[in-house]
C-alpha positions as CSV (number, residue, x, y, z in Angstrom):
1,X,95.2,86.9,95.2
2,X,96.3,88.0,98.7
3,X,97.4,91.6,98.8
4,X,99.1,93.5,101.6
5,X,98.8,97.3,101.4
6,X,101.1,99.3,103.6
7,X,100.2,103.0,103.9
8,X,102.8,105.4,105.3
9,X,101.3,108.8,104.5
10,X,98.4,110.9,105.7
11,X,98.8,113.1,102.6
12,X,95.2,113.5,101.5
13,X,95.3,112.4,97.9
14,X,97.9,109.6,98.4
15,X,96.1,108.1,101.3
16,X,92.7,108.5,99.6
17,X,94.1,106.7,96.5
18,X,95.6,103.9,98.7
19,X,92.2,103.2,100.2
20,X,90.4,103.4,96.8
21,X,92.9,100.8,95.5
22,X,92.1,98.6,98.5
23,X,88.4,98.9,98.1
24,X,88.6,98.2,94.3
25,X,90.8,95.1,94.9
26,X,88.4,93.8,97.6
27,X,85.4,94.3,95.3
28,X,87.3,92.3,92.6
29,X,87.5,89.4,95.0
30,X,91.0,89.7,96.3
31,X,91.9,89.2,100.0
32,X,93.2,92.6,101.2
33,X,94.7,93.7,104.5
34,X,96.0,97.2,105.1
35,X,98.8,98.1,107.6
36,X,99.0,101.8,108.7
37,X,102.5,102.9,109.6
38,X,104.1,106.3,110.5
39,X,101.8,109.2,109.9
40,X,99.2,107.0,108.2
41,X,98.0,105.9,111.6
42,X,96.2,109.3,111.6
43,X,94.1,108.4,108.5
44,X,91.0,107.6,110.5
45,X,88.9,110.8,110.6
46,X,91.1,112.5,108.0
47,X,88.7,114.6,105.8
48,X,89.4,116.9,102.9
49,X,86.8,118.5,100.7
50,X,88.1,116.7,97.6
51,X,90.0,113.7,99.1
52,X,87.9,112.2,101.9
53,X,90.3,109.6,103.3
54,X,88.0,108.7,106.2
55,X,85.2,107.9,103.8
56,X,87.4,105.6,101.8
57,X,88.7,103.9,104.9
58,X,85.1,103.3,106.0
59,X,84.3,102.0,102.5
60,X,87.1,99.5,102.8
61,X,85.8,98.3,106.2
62,X,82.3,98.0,104.8
63,X,83.4,95.7,102.0
64,X,85.1,93.4,104.6
65,X,88.6,94.9,104.6
66,X,90.9,94.5,107.6
67,X,93.1,97.3,108.9
68,X,96.0,97.1,111.3
69,X,97.8,100.2,112.8
70,X,101.4,100.3,114.1
71,X,101.2,100.5,117.9
72,X,104.5,102.3,118.2
73,X,103.4,104.9,115.7
74,X,100.1,105.4,117.5
75,X,101.8,105.7,120.9
76,X,104.4,108.2,119.6
77,X,101.4,110.4,118.7
78,X,99.6,109.8,122.0
79,X,96.9,107.9,120.1
80,X,95.4,104.5,120.7
81,X,94.0,101.9,118.4
82,X,90.3,101.8,117.5
83,X,87.8,99.2,116.4
84,X,88.5,100.2,112.7
85,X,92.3,100.4,113.2
86,X,93.4,98.1,116.0
87,X,96.8,98.5,117.7
88,X,99.2,96.1,116.0
89,X,102.9,95.3,116.1
90,X,105.8,95.2,113.7
91,X,105.5,91.4,114.0
92,X,102.0,91.7,112.6
93,X,103.3,93.8,109.7
94,X,106.0,91.1,109.0
95,X,103.3,88.4,109.2
96,X,101.1,90.4,106.8
97,X,103.9,90.6,104.2
98,X,104.7,86.9,104.6
99,X,100.9,86.1,104.1
100,X,100.6,88.2,101.0
101,X,101.2,87.2,97.4
102,X,102.1,90.8,96.7
103,X,102.7,93.9,98.8
104,X,101.9,97.4,97.7
105,X,103.1,100.5,99.5
106,X,101.8,104.1,99.4
């Protein structure tokens, strides 16, 4: 199954669980793409002693996951895309939802 995961939070536990979901689905053989929107574009490098979001984000990439990050959301925070989270557009988000069999949001 093709799954789109849209993450809109940088709240440690929620973002950590979103990436854990994506990693688990990928390991089960599903095609997964993650789109970071709003404050979630700050997830890369987000570390908490109990909920290490950055570690789960890197786990997702290591199992072949793809992440896109809202360019407008990045720019509004004076951030730029990265290799792990490339700058993307709302058109990319729409295309992701159209591509997916199911969309999950966190």
